[in-house]
DSSP file (Angstrom, degrees, kcal/mol; ACC not computed):
  #  RESIDUE AA STRUCTURE BP1 BP2  ACC     N-H-->O    O-->H-N    N-H-->O    O-->H-N    TCO  KAPPA ALPHA  PHI   PSI    X-CA   Y-CA   Z-CA
    1    1 A M              0   0    0      0, 0.0     2,-0.3     0, 0.0   127,-0.0   0.000 360.0 360.0 360.0 145.3  189.6   94.6   79.7
    2    2 A T    >   -     0   0    0      1,-0.0     3,-1.4     0, 0.0   127,-0.0  -0.735 360.0-102.0-121.9 172.3  187.3   92.3   77.8
    3    3 A E  T 3  S+     0   0    0      1,-0.3     7,-0.1    -2,-0.3    -1,-0.0   0.658 108.8  81.3 -65.4 -15.4  183.6   91.7   77.5
    4    4 A A  T 3   +     0   0    0      2,-0.1    -1,-0.3     6,-0.0     6,-0.0   0.614  65.2 116.0 -70.1 -11.2  184.0   88.8   80.0
    5    5 A L  S <  S-     0   0    0     -3,-1.4   125,-0.1     1,-0.1   128,-0.1  -0.300  78.7-107.9 -60.3 139.3  184.0   91.2   82.9
    6    6 A V    >>  -     0   0    0    126,-0.5     4,-2.5     1,-0.1     3,-0.8  -0.467  35.7-114.3 -61.9 138.3  181.1   90.8   85.3
    7    7 A P  H 3> S+     0   0    0      0, 0.0     4,-2.2     0, 0.0     5,-0.2   0.839 113.5  50.1 -50.9 -42.5  178.9   93.9   84.8
    8    8 A D  H 3> S+     0   0    0      1,-0.2     4,-1.9     2,-0.2     5,-0.1   0.872 112.8  46.9 -68.1 -34.0  179.4   95.4   88.2
    9    9 A I  H <> S+     0   0    0     -3,-0.8     4,-2.8     2,-0.2     5,-0.2   0.906 110.4  52.7 -70.4 -41.4  183.2   95.1   87.9
   10   10 A A  H  X S+     0   0    0     -4,-2.5     4,-2.2     1,-0.2    -2,-0.2   0.906 110.0  49.2 -58.8 -41.6  183.1   96.6   84.4
   11   11 A R  H  X S+     0   0    0     -4,-2.2     4,-2.2    -5,-0.2    -1,-0.2   0.920 111.9  47.6 -64.7 -44.7  181.2   99.5   85.8
   12   12 A V  H  X S+     0   0    0     -4,-1.9     4,-2.3     1,-0.2    -2,-0.2   0.924 113.1  48.1 -62.9 -44.9  183.7  100.1   88.6
   13   13 A M  H  X S+     0   0    0     -4,-2.8     4,-2.5     1,-0.2    -1,-0.2   0.872 110.2  51.9 -66.9 -36.4  186.7   99.9   86.3
   14   14 A K  H  X S+     0   0    0     -4,-2.2     4,-1.9    -5,-0.2    -1,-0.2   0.933 110.3  48.6 -64.5 -45.0  185.1  102.3   83.8
   15   15 A R  H  <>S+     0   0    0     -4,-2.2     5,-2.8     1,-0.2     4,-0.3   0.911 112.2  49.2 -60.9 -42.6  184.5  104.8   86.6
   16   16 A A  H ><5S+     0   0    0     -4,-2.3     3,-1.3     1,-0.2    -2,-0.2   0.920 109.9  50.8 -63.8 -43.9  188.1  104.4   87.9
   17   17 A R  H 3<5S+     0   0    0     -4,-2.5    -1,-0.2     1,-0.3    -2,-0.2   0.850 111.0  49.3 -61.4 -34.6  189.5  104.9   84.3
   18   18 A L  T 3<5S-     0   0    0     -4,-1.9    -1,-0.3    -5,-0.2    -2,-0.2   0.451 116.8-114.5 -85.1  -0.7  187.5  108.0   83.9
   19   19 A G  T < 5 +     0   0    0     -3,-1.3    -3,-0.2    -4,-0.3    -2,-0.1   0.696  68.4 142.6  76.0  19.2  188.6  109.4   87.3
   20   20 A R      < -     0   0    0     -5,-2.8    -1,-0.3    -6,-0.2    -2,-0.1  -0.573  60.1 -88.3 -89.5 156.2  185.1  109.2   88.7
   21   21 A P        -     0   0    0      0, 0.0     2,-0.5     0, 0.0    -1,-0.1  -0.321  35.1-147.5 -62.5 143.7  184.5  108.3   92.4
   22   22 A V        -     0   0    0     -7,-0.1     2,-0.4    -3,-0.1   -10,-0.0  -0.970   9.6-152.7-114.5 120.1  184.0  104.6   93.0
   23   23 A V        -     0   0    0     -2,-0.5     2,-0.3     0, 0.0   -11,-0.0  -0.777  16.9-176.1 -95.4 133.7  181.6  103.7   95.9
   24   24 A S        -     0   0    0     -2,-0.4     3,-0.1     1,-0.1    89,-0.0  -0.768  32.1 -92.6-121.7 168.8  182.2  100.5   97.7
   25   25 A E  S    S-     0   0    0     -2,-0.3    -1,-0.1     1,-0.2     2,-0.0  -0.305  71.3 -63.4 -69.2 167.4  180.4   98.6  100.5
   26   26 A K  S    S+     0   0    0     18,-0.0     2,-0.3    -2,-0.0    -1,-0.2  -0.315  74.7 152.0 -58.5 127.9  181.6   99.4  104.0
   27   27 A L        -     0   0    0     -3,-0.1     2,-0.4    -2,-0.0    17,-0.2  -0.966  39.4-120.8-150.6 165.5  185.3   98.4  104.4
   28   28 A S  E     -A   43   0A   0     15,-3.3    15,-2.7    -2,-0.3     2,-0.4  -0.868  19.9-142.8-109.9 145.4  188.3   99.3  106.5
   29   29 A L  E     -A   42   0A   0     -2,-0.4     2,-0.6    13,-0.2    13,-0.2  -0.914   7.9-163.7-108.8 134.3  191.6  100.4  105.0
   30   30 A V  E     -A   41   0A   0     11,-2.6    11,-2.5    -2,-0.4     2,-0.5  -0.959   6.5-163.1-116.9 111.6  194.9   99.3  106.5
   31   31 A H  E     +A   40   0A   0     -2,-0.6     2,-0.3     9,-0.2     9,-0.2  -0.836  27.6 146.3 -95.4 126.9  197.9  101.5  105.4
   32   32 A T  E     -A   39   0A   0      7,-2.8     7,-2.7    -2,-0.5     2,-0.4  -0.878  44.6-120.7-147.9 176.2  201.2   99.8  106.0
   33   33 A V  E     -A   38   0A   0     -2,-0.3     2,-0.5     5,-0.2     3,-0.1  -0.995  22.0-170.2-128.1 125.5  204.7   99.4  104.7
   34   34 A V  E >  S-A   37   0A   0      3,-2.8     3,-2.2    -2,-0.4    24,-0.1  -0.971  75.6 -20.6-118.2 119.9  206.0   96.0  103.9
   35   35 A D  T 3  S-     0   0    0     -2,-0.5    -1,-0.2     1,-0.3     0, 0.0   0.867 129.4 -50.2  48.7  42.0  209.8   95.7  103.1
   36   36 A G  T 3  S+     0   0    0      1,-0.2    -1,-0.3    -3,-0.1    -3,-0.0   0.444 116.5 113.6  82.2   0.3  209.9   99.4  102.3
   37   37 A V  E <   -A   34   0A   0     -3,-2.2    -3,-2.8     2,-0.0     2,-0.2  -0.912  67.5-125.8-109.1 125.4  206.9   99.2   99.9
   38   38 A P  E     +A   33   0A   0      0, 0.0     2,-0.4     0, 0.0    -5,-0.2  -0.501  34.4 179.3 -68.6 134.2  203.6  101.0  100.9
   39   39 A V  E     -A   32   0A   0     -7,-2.7    -7,-2.8    -2,-0.2     2,-0.5  -0.993  17.9-157.8-135.6 140.5  200.6   98.7  100.8
   40   40 A T  E     -A   31   0A   0     -2,-0.4     2,-0.4    -9,-0.2    -9,-0.2  -0.988   9.9-162.3-119.0 127.5  197.0   99.3  101.5
   41   41 A F  E     -A   30   0A   0    -11,-2.5   -11,-2.6    -2,-0.5     2,-0.5  -0.911   7.4-149.1-107.2 133.3  194.8   96.4  102.4
   42   42 A C  E     -A   29   0A   0     -2,-0.4     2,-0.3   -13,-0.2   -13,-0.2  -0.876  22.5-179.5 -96.8 130.9  191.0   96.6  102.2
   43   43 A T  E     +A   28   0A   0    -15,-2.7   -15,-3.3    -2,-0.5     3,-0.1  -0.956  24.9 161.8-131.5 151.2  189.2   94.4  104.8
   44   44 A D        +     0   0    0     -2,-0.3     2,-0.4   -17,-0.2    -1,-0.1   0.354  62.8  66.3-144.9   1.0  185.5   93.8  105.6
   45   45 A R        -     0   0    0      1,-0.1     3,-0.4     3,-0.1    -1,-0.2  -0.986  53.4-163.1-133.8 125.3  185.4   90.6  107.6
   46   46 A T  S    S+     0   0    0     -2,-0.4    -1,-0.1     1,-0.2     9,-0.0   0.777  90.7  47.7 -77.7 -26.1  186.9   90.2  111.1
   47   47 A R  S    S+     0   0    0      4,-0.0    -1,-0.2     5,-0.0     5,-0.0   0.493  80.3 111.4 -95.4  -2.5  186.9   86.4  111.2
   48   48 A D     >  -     0   0    0     -3,-0.4     4,-1.8     1,-0.1    -3,-0.1  -0.585  61.8-146.1 -74.0 124.9  188.6   85.8  107.8
   49   49 A P  H  > S+     0   0    0      0, 0.0     4,-1.1     0, 0.0    -1,-0.1   0.839  97.2  49.2 -64.3 -33.1  192.1   84.4  108.4
   50   50 A I  H  > S+     0   0    0      1,-0.2     4,-1.7     2,-0.2     3,-0.5   0.947 112.9  46.3 -69.2 -47.8  193.6   86.2  105.3
   51   51 A Q  H  > S+     0   0    0      1,-0.2     4,-2.8     2,-0.2    -1,-0.2   0.774 102.5  65.7 -66.7 -25.2  192.1   89.5  106.3
   52   52 A R  H  X S+     0   0    0     -4,-1.8     4,-1.0     2,-0.2    -1,-0.2   0.915 104.5  45.3 -60.9 -42.1  193.3   89.0  109.9
   53   53 A H  H  <>S+     0   0    0     -4,-1.1     5,-2.5    -3,-0.5     3,-0.3   0.894 111.8  52.5 -66.5 -39.8  196.9   89.2  108.5
   54   54 A H  H ><5S+     0   0    0     -4,-1.7     3,-1.8     1,-0.2    -2,-0.2   0.908 105.0  54.1 -63.4 -41.7  196.0   92.2  106.4
   55   55 A R  H 3<5S+     0   0    0     -4,-2.8    -1,-0.2     1,-0.3    -2,-0.2   0.795 106.6  53.4 -63.4 -26.4  194.6   94.1  109.5
   56   56 A K  T 3<5S-     0   0    0     -4,-1.0    -1,-0.3    -3,-0.3    -2,-0.2   0.415 125.4-104.6 -86.9   1.2  197.9   93.4  111.2
   57   57 A G  T < 5S+     0   0    0     -3,-1.8     2,-0.3     1,-0.3    -3,-0.2   0.729  84.6  96.3  87.3  22.7  199.7   95.0  108.3
   58   58 A G  S   <S-     0   0    0     -5,-2.5    -1,-0.3    -6,-0.1     2,-0.3  -0.884  72.3 -97.4-139.7 171.4  201.1   91.9  106.6
   59   59 A F    >   -     0   0    0     -2,-0.3     3,-0.8    -3,-0.1     2,-0.2  -0.636  37.4-113.4 -87.9 145.8  200.5   89.4  103.9
   60   60 A Y  T 3  S+     0   0    0     -2,-0.3     5,-0.1     1,-0.3   -10,-0.1  -0.584 104.1  13.2 -71.5 138.8  198.9   86.0  104.5
   61   61 A E  T 3> S+     0   0    0     -2,-0.2     4,-2.4     3,-0.1    -1,-0.3   0.899  80.3 169.2  58.5  44.1  201.4   83.2  103.9
   62   62 A A  H <> S+     0   0    0     -3,-0.8     4,-2.4     1,-0.2     5,-0.2   0.854  70.2  51.8 -58.3 -39.5  204.3   85.7  103.9
   63   63 A Q  H  > S+     0   0    0      2,-0.2     4,-1.7     1,-0.2    -1,-0.2   0.917 110.8  47.5 -65.6 -42.1  207.1   83.1  104.0
   64   64 A E  H  > S+     0   0    0      1,-0.2     4,-1.1     2,-0.2    -2,-0.2   0.904 112.3  50.0 -64.7 -40.6  205.6   81.2  101.0
   65   65 A L  H >X S+     0   0    0     -4,-2.4     4,-0.9     1,-0.2     3,-0.6   0.910 107.7  53.0 -64.5 -42.4  205.2   84.4   99.1
   66   66 A A  H >< S+     0   0    0     -4,-2.4     3,-0.7     1,-0.2     4,-0.4   0.868 104.0  58.1 -60.6 -35.9  208.8   85.4   99.8
   67   67 A G  H >< S+     0   0    0     -4,-1.7     3,-1.2     1,-0.2     4,-0.5   0.812  96.2  62.7 -63.9 -30.3  209.9   82.0   98.4
   68   68 A L  H XX S+     0   0    0     -4,-1.1     4,-2.9    -3,-0.6     3,-1.4   0.829  90.2  68.7 -63.4 -30.2  208.2   82.8   95.1
   69   69 A G  T << S+     0   0    0     -4,-0.9    -1,-0.2    -3,-0.7    -2,-0.2   0.758  94.4  56.4 -60.6 -24.5  210.7   85.7   94.7
   70   70 A R  T <4 S+     0   0    0     -3,-1.2    -1,-0.3    -4,-0.4    -2,-0.2   0.688 121.0  25.5 -80.4 -18.2  213.5   83.2   94.3
   71   71 A I  T <4 S+     0   0    0     -3,-1.4    -2,-0.2    -4,-0.5    -1,-0.1   0.612  96.1  94.1-121.0 -17.1  211.8   81.5   91.3
   72   72 A F  S  < S-     0   0    0     -4,-2.9     2,-0.3    -5,-0.1     6,-0.0  -0.661  73.3-127.0 -83.8 128.3  209.5   84.0   89.7
   73   73 A P    >   -     0   0    0      0, 0.0     3,-2.0     0, 0.0    -1,-0.1  -0.564  25.7-111.2 -76.4 131.3  211.0   85.8   86.8
   74   74 A E  T 3  S+     0   0    0     -2,-0.3    24,-0.2     1,-0.3    23,-0.2  -0.368 106.8  24.3 -57.8 133.5  210.8   89.6   86.9
   75   75 A G  T 3  S+     0   0    0     22,-2.1    -1,-0.3    21,-0.4    23,-0.2   0.523  97.5 133.3  85.6   6.1  208.4   90.8   84.2
   76   76 A G    <   -     0   0    0     -3,-2.0    23,-1.9    20,-0.3    24,-1.3  -0.158  62.6-102.4 -79.9 178.7  206.6   87.4   84.1
   77   77 A V  E     -b  100   0B   0     22,-0.2     2,-0.5    21,-0.2    24,-0.2  -0.924  32.0-158.8-105.6 125.8  202.9   86.7   84.1
   78   78 A F  E     -b  101   0B   0     22,-2.6    24,-3.0    -2,-0.5     2,-0.6  -0.921   1.8-162.2-108.7 123.2  201.5   85.6   87.4
   79   79 A V  E     -b  102   0B   0     -2,-0.5     2,-0.8    22,-0.2    22,-0.0  -0.930   1.6-163.2-107.2 121.9  198.2   83.7   87.4
   80   80 A D  E >   -b  103   0B   0     22,-2.1    24,-3.0    -2,-0.6     3,-0.7  -0.829   7.0-166.1-108.4  92.9  196.4   83.6   90.8
   81   81 A I  E 3  S+b  104   0B   0     -2,-0.8    24,-0.1     1,-0.3    -2,-0.0  -0.691  79.7  16.2 -85.2 125.0  193.8   80.9   90.7
   82   82 A G  T 3  S+     0   0    0     22,-2.3    -1,-0.3    -2,-0.5    23,-0.2   0.914  80.9 176.7  77.1  48.7  191.4   81.2   93.6
   83   83 A A    X   -     0   0    0     21,-2.0     3,-2.4    -3,-0.7     4,-0.5   0.662   5.0-179.0 -65.7 -20.1  192.6   84.7   94.2
   84   84 A N  T 3  S-     0   0    0      1,-0.3    30,-0.3    20,-0.3    -1,-0.2  -0.326  71.7 -12.4  54.1-126.9  190.1   85.4   97.0
   85   85 A V  T 3  S-     0   0    0     28,-0.1    -1,-0.3    29,-0.1    32,-0.2   0.439 107.3 -94.2 -88.5   1.0  190.6   89.0   98.2
   86   86 A G  S <> S+     0   0    0     -3,-2.4     4,-3.1    31,-0.1     5,-0.3   0.653  74.9 142.3 103.0  17.4  193.9   89.4   96.3
   87   87 A N  H  > S+     0   0    0     -4,-0.5     4,-1.9     1,-0.2     5,-0.1   0.955  84.4  33.4 -53.5 -57.1  196.6   88.6   98.8
   88   88 A H  H  > S+     0   0    0     -5,-0.3     4,-2.7     2,-0.2    -1,-0.2   0.844 116.4  58.1 -70.8 -33.7  198.8   86.8   96.2
   89   89 A T  H  > S+     0   0    0     -6,-0.3     4,-2.2     2,-0.2    -2,-0.2   0.944 108.7  44.7 -59.8 -49.6  197.7   89.2   93.4
   90   90 A L  H  X S+     0   0    0     -4,-3.1     4,-2.8     1,-0.2     5,-0.3   0.918 113.4  50.8 -61.4 -43.8  198.9   92.2   95.4
   91   91 A Y  H  X>S+     0   0    0     -4,-1.9     4,-3.0    -5,-0.3     5,-1.4   0.924 110.3  48.8 -61.8 -44.8  202.2   90.5   96.3
   92   92 A A  H  <5S+     0   0    0     -4,-2.7     6,-1.8     3,-0.2     4,-0.3   0.908 115.8  43.6 -62.3 -42.0  202.9   89.5   92.7
   93   93 A A  H  <5S+     0   0    0     -4,-2.2    -2,-0.2    -5,-0.2    -1,-0.2   0.894 124.1  33.7 -70.9 -40.3  202.3   93.0   91.4
   94   94 A L  H  <5S+     0   0    0     -4,-2.8    -2,-0.2    -5,-0.2    -3,-0.2   0.852 133.9  17.8 -86.7 -36.5  204.1   94.9   94.2
   95   95 A F  T  <5S+     0   0    0     -4,-3.0    -3,-0.2    -5,-0.3    -2,-0.1   0.764 122.6  48.8-112.3 -32.4  207.0   92.6   95.1
   96   96 A L  S   <S-     0   0    0     -5,-1.4   -21,-0.4    -4,-0.3   -20,-0.3   0.562  95.2-133.1 -86.8  -7.1  207.6   90.1   92.3
   97   97 A K        -     0   0    0     -6,-0.3   -22,-2.1    -5,-0.3    -4,-0.2   0.887  34.8-175.9  57.0  42.5  207.5   92.9   89.7
   98   98 A A        -     0   0    0     -6,-1.8   -21,-0.2   -24,-0.2    -1,-0.2  -0.442  27.8-144.2 -67.0 140.5  205.1   90.9   87.4
   99   99 A A  S    S+     0   0    0    -23,-1.9     2,-0.3     1,-0.3   -22,-0.2   0.824  87.9  11.4 -72.5 -32.0  204.4   92.5   84.1
  100  100 A Q  E     -b   77   0B   0    -24,-1.3   -22,-2.6    -8,-0.0     2,-0.4  -0.993  64.1-162.2-148.2 140.0  200.8   91.2   84.4
  101  101 A V  E     -bc  78 127B   0     25,-2.3    27,-3.0    -2,-0.3   -22,-0.2  -0.993   5.7-166.7-123.1 129.4  198.8   89.5   87.1
  102  102 A I  E     -b   79   0B   0    -24,-3.0   -22,-2.1    -2,-0.4     2,-0.3  -0.881   6.6-166.3-118.8  98.0  195.7   87.5   86.3
  103  103 A P  E     -b   80   0B   0      0, 0.0     2,-0.5     0, 0.0    28,-0.4  -0.654   2.6-161.0 -82.7 139.8  193.5   86.7   89.3
  104  104 A I  E     +b   81   0B   0    -24,-3.0   -22,-2.3    -2,-0.3   -21,-2.0  -0.982  24.7 151.1-120.8 119.2  190.8   84.1   88.8
  105  105 A E  B     -d  132   0C   0     26,-0.7    28,-3.4    -2,-0.5    29,-0.3  -0.923  26.3-172.7-152.6 120.4  188.0   84.2   91.4
  106  106 A P        +     0   0    0      0, 0.0    -1,-0.1     0, 0.0    26,-0.0   0.707  62.1  94.1 -85.7 -20.3  184.4   83.1   91.0
  107  107 A N    >>  -     0   0    0      1,-0.2     4,-3.0     2,-0.0     3,-0.5  -0.628  59.0-158.5 -83.9 114.9  183.1   84.3   94.4
  108  108 A P  H 3> S+     0   0    0      0, 0.0     4,-1.7     0, 0.0     5,-0.2   0.817  91.6  59.9 -62.1 -30.8  181.6   87.8   94.3
  109  109 A V  H 3> S+     0   0    0      1,-0.2     4,-0.6     2,-0.2    -2,-0.0   0.905 115.2  35.4 -63.0 -39.5  182.0   88.3   98.1
  110  110 A A  H X> S+     0   0    0     -3,-0.5     4,-1.9     2,-0.2     3,-0.6   0.923 116.0  51.3 -79.3 -47.3  185.8   87.8   97.6
  111  111 A Y  H 3X S+     0   0    0     -4,-3.0     4,-2.4     1,-0.2    -2,-0.2   0.761 100.6  62.1 -71.7 -21.3  186.4   89.5   94.2
  112  112 A R  H 3X S+     0   0    0     -4,-1.7     4,-1.6    -5,-0.3    -1,-0.2   0.910 108.8  43.5 -65.4 -38.6  184.6   92.7   95.1
  113  113 A L  H <X S+     0   0    0     -4,-0.6     4,-2.5    -3,-0.6    -2,-0.2   0.864 109.9  57.0 -71.7 -36.2  187.3   93.2   97.8
  114  114 A L  H  X S+     0   0    0     -4,-1.9     4,-2.3   -30,-0.3    -2,-0.2   0.926 105.7  50.7 -58.1 -45.4  190.0   92.1   95.4
  115  115 A V  H  X S+     0   0    0     -4,-2.4     4,-2.5     1,-0.2    -1,-0.2   0.920 110.1  49.6 -59.6 -44.3  188.9   94.9   93.0
  116  116 A Q  H  X S+     0   0    0     -4,-1.6     4,-2.8     1,-0.2     5,-0.2   0.901 109.2  52.1 -62.3 -40.6  189.1   97.4   95.9
  117  117 A N  H  X S+     0   0    0     -4,-2.5     4,-1.2   -32,-0.2    -1,-0.2   0.896 110.7  48.0 -62.1 -40.4  192.6   96.2   96.8
  118  118 A V  H  <>S+     0   0    0     -4,-2.3     5,-2.5     2,-0.2     6,-0.3   0.927 113.9  47.2 -65.0 -45.0  193.7   96.6   93.2
  119  119 A L  H ><5S+     0   0    0     -4,-2.5     3,-1.6     1,-0.2    -2,-0.2   0.935 110.9  48.3 -65.2 -47.8  192.2  100.1   93.0
  120  120 A V  H 3<5S+     0   0    0     -4,-2.8    -1,-0.2     1,-0.3    -2,-0.2   0.767 114.0  47.9 -68.7 -22.7  193.6  101.5   96.3
  121  121 A N  T 3<5S-     0   0    0     -4,-1.2    -1,-0.3    -5,-0.2    -2,-0.2   0.355 110.8-124.0 -95.5   5.1  197.1  100.2   95.4
  122  122 A R  T < 5 +     0   0    0     -3,-1.6    -3,-0.2    -4,-0.2     3,-0.2   0.921  68.6 132.9  55.4  50.8  196.9  101.7   91.9
  123  123 A L    >>< +     0   0    0     -5,-2.5     4,-2.8     1,-0.1     3,-1.7   0.204  23.1 112.2-114.4  13.8  197.5   98.4   90.2
  124  124 A S  T 34 S+     0   0    0     -6,-0.3     5,-0.2     1,-0.3    -1,-0.1   0.710  76.3  57.3 -66.4 -17.9  194.8   98.4   87.5
  125  125 A D  T 34 S+     0   0    0     -3,-0.2    -1,-0.3     1,-0.1    -2,-0.1   0.653 117.1  33.8 -83.5 -14.2  197.4   98.7   84.7
  126  126 A V  T <4 S+     0   0    0     -3,-1.7   -25,-2.3     1,-0.1     2,-0.5   0.745 107.8  71.0-104.0 -35.3  199.2   95.5   85.9
  127  127 A V  B  <  -c  101   0B   0     -4,-2.8     2,-0.8   -27,-0.2   -25,-0.2  -0.762  68.4-150.3 -95.5 122.8  196.2   93.4   87.2
  128  128 A D    >   -     0   0    0    -27,-3.0     3,-0.5    -2,-0.5    -3,-0.1  -0.810  13.8-177.6 -91.2 106.5  193.8   92.0   84.6
  129  129 A L  G >   +     0   0    0     -2,-0.8     3,-1.4     1,-0.2    -1,-0.1   0.270  53.6 104.1 -89.3  11.6  190.4   91.7   86.3
  130  130 A S  G 3  S+     0   0    0      1,-0.3    -1,-0.2  -125,-0.1   -26,-0.1   0.599  74.4  57.5 -73.0  -9.9  188.7   90.2   83.3
  131  131 A R  G X  S+     0   0    0     -3,-0.5     3,-1.1   -28,-0.4   -26,-0.7   0.308  77.1 115.1-103.3   8.6  188.7   86.7   84.8
  132  132 A L  B <  S+d  105   0C   0     -3,-1.4  -126,-0.5     1,-0.2  -123,-0.1  -0.577  77.9  23.5 -77.7 142.1  186.8   87.6   88.0
  133  133 A G  T 3         0   0    0    -28,-3.4    -1,-0.2    -2,-0.2   -29,-0.1   0.445 360.0 360.0  84.0   0.0  183.3   86.0   88.2
  134  134 A V    <         0   0    0     -3,-1.1    -2,-0.1   -29,-0.3   -30,-0.0   0.438 360.0 360.0 -87.9 360.0  184.4   83.2   85.9
């Protein structure tokens, strides 16, 4: 983590590292299994097309993501520019076996949910949240 973290994200990540409760805005959790891997999606908007797929227990653009598996090197670094709520970020960390995932997202409405998705899937050691809010 770097000083570049937006203050509210830095606070949430510090609490998580210390094992303290992290309070979020109202959201729904969808627990599912995708290709044998347990995944939890956090959703908070019913009309969002990405979250619509998450509520159904799947990834948005699943075919395109599966295609990345043929070209992405295991242990590589995945940069998710315009990460939104973390659809591609979660996929890279869970399925592409990226050593590091760097999501870049300026929109606080989206990146707050992205942070929750990272936390509930226990990916904070793989996902570098220091570029959120940039």
